[in-house]
N, C-alpha and C positions, 0 to 999 in steps of 0.2 A: 883117321878123322873121327872126332867124337860123334858126329851125326850118324856115321855108319854103325858105330857101336850101339847107339841108342836105337837105331832102326832094327838092329839084330835082336834087341830085347823086345821092342814094341813095334812089331812088323806092320800093324794096322793103324798106327797113329799118324793121321795126315799132317798134323802140325810139325812133326819132326821132318817130314819130307819137304814141307813148305819152307821151314827155316833153313834146311840144307840148301835148297835151291836159291833162297834169298841170299845166303852167304856167298854162293857162287856168283849171283848177279851183282852183289855189292862189290865183290873183288874185281869183277870186270869193269864196273863203273868207277872204281877208284881212279881219279884223275881224268875221267871222261864221263860226266854225269848223263850224257846222252846215250850211254851204252846199255841202258835198261829202261823198262817201262814199269809202271806201278798199277796194280789192280788192287782194289779193296774189297773185302768181303765182310758182311755184317750178318752174324748168326746168333741164335739164342743159346749160347754156351751155358749160361747159369740156370736157365729155366727149361730147356729142352735139349740136353746134351746129345741125345741120339740123333735128332734132326741136324743139329749143328755139325756133328761129326760126319754125317752123310754128305752134307753140302761141302764141307771141307775136303772130304775124299774126292769129290768131283773137281774142285779147284786144284787140289794137290796133283791129281792125275794130269789135268790139262797143263799145269805149270811144268811138271816133270817131263811130259811129252815134248813140249816146246823147248825146254832146256836141252833135251837130247838132240833136238834138231837145230841147235845153235840159236834158239830164240825166234823172234819174229823180225825179219829183216836184220838179223844179227844182234838184236836187242833181247837180252834175257828179261824174264818177268819177275818182278818183286811183288810179293803179296803182303798186304796189311790186313790184319784180322781185328775185328771189333765184336764185342758182345752187346747186342741190343736188348737182350732178355725178352724179345717179342713184345716190347713195351713201346708204344707210340712216342712217348715223351723222350725216352732214351734214344730212339731211332732218329728223332729230329736233331738231337744234339750230335749224334754220330754223323748224320748227313751233313750238318753244318761243318763239322771238322773235316770230313772228306772233301767237301766242296771248297774249303779254304786251302786245301793242299794242291798246289798246281801240278804236282807229280802224278796224282791219281787220275787215270784216264777213264776208268770204268768201275762200277760198283756191282758186285754180285750180292744180292740180298734185296730185301729183307725177307725173312721166312713168313711171318704173319702178315696177312693182308692189311690189318690196322697199322702195323709198323711201316709197311710199304706205302700206304696211302698218306701217312704223316710225312714221310721222307720225300716222296715224289715231287711235291712243289718246290722243295729246296733244290733238288737235282735239276729240275726243269729250268728254274730261274738261273742257275749257275751253269747250265748247259753240260751237265755231267750225265753220262749214260748209266742207267740202272737196269740190270737184268735180274729179275726176280724168278728163281727157279721153282718156287713153291707157292707164291701168293696167287690167289684165284679171284680177287675182287674184279668184277667187270669194270668198275670205275677207273682202274689203272690204265685201261686202253685210252682214256681221255688225255693221258700225259704223253708227251713226246715232242722232241725238238730236233732241229738240225744241229748236230753237236759240233762245236768248234774244237774241242780238245782232241777228239779222235779224227776229225775231218770227215765225219759221216754226214 
């Protein structure tokens, strides 16, 4: 498999592992769209690649762990990746695109507090969960809803 060959060359590249697990999830979902769930991640690939890579490492690790356990309730996880450049304007466009996709159940990101604060109202309005692993703005605690997509 090409993903295994790529991983042998680039052992620490989280995107290869994510794409490998995405391919497995898509193969399982072929003919059965309910066989997988989708998580989105928004990171600053173009402006802060080291932070982006660390966040993607965490997402890749969690996805790989759940894939090895046959998913969550038998559903494998597909991951969608976006580059928000730590820019509030870009983050709002990404948040809108994520919110428009009914397959996405949760968003990991955004890295910068300004980007998270810009995206949060969109996620809240559309009842999409956002988990920000690195934003530290106290104002983010003002956001939160009972989420219909995840049943939380």
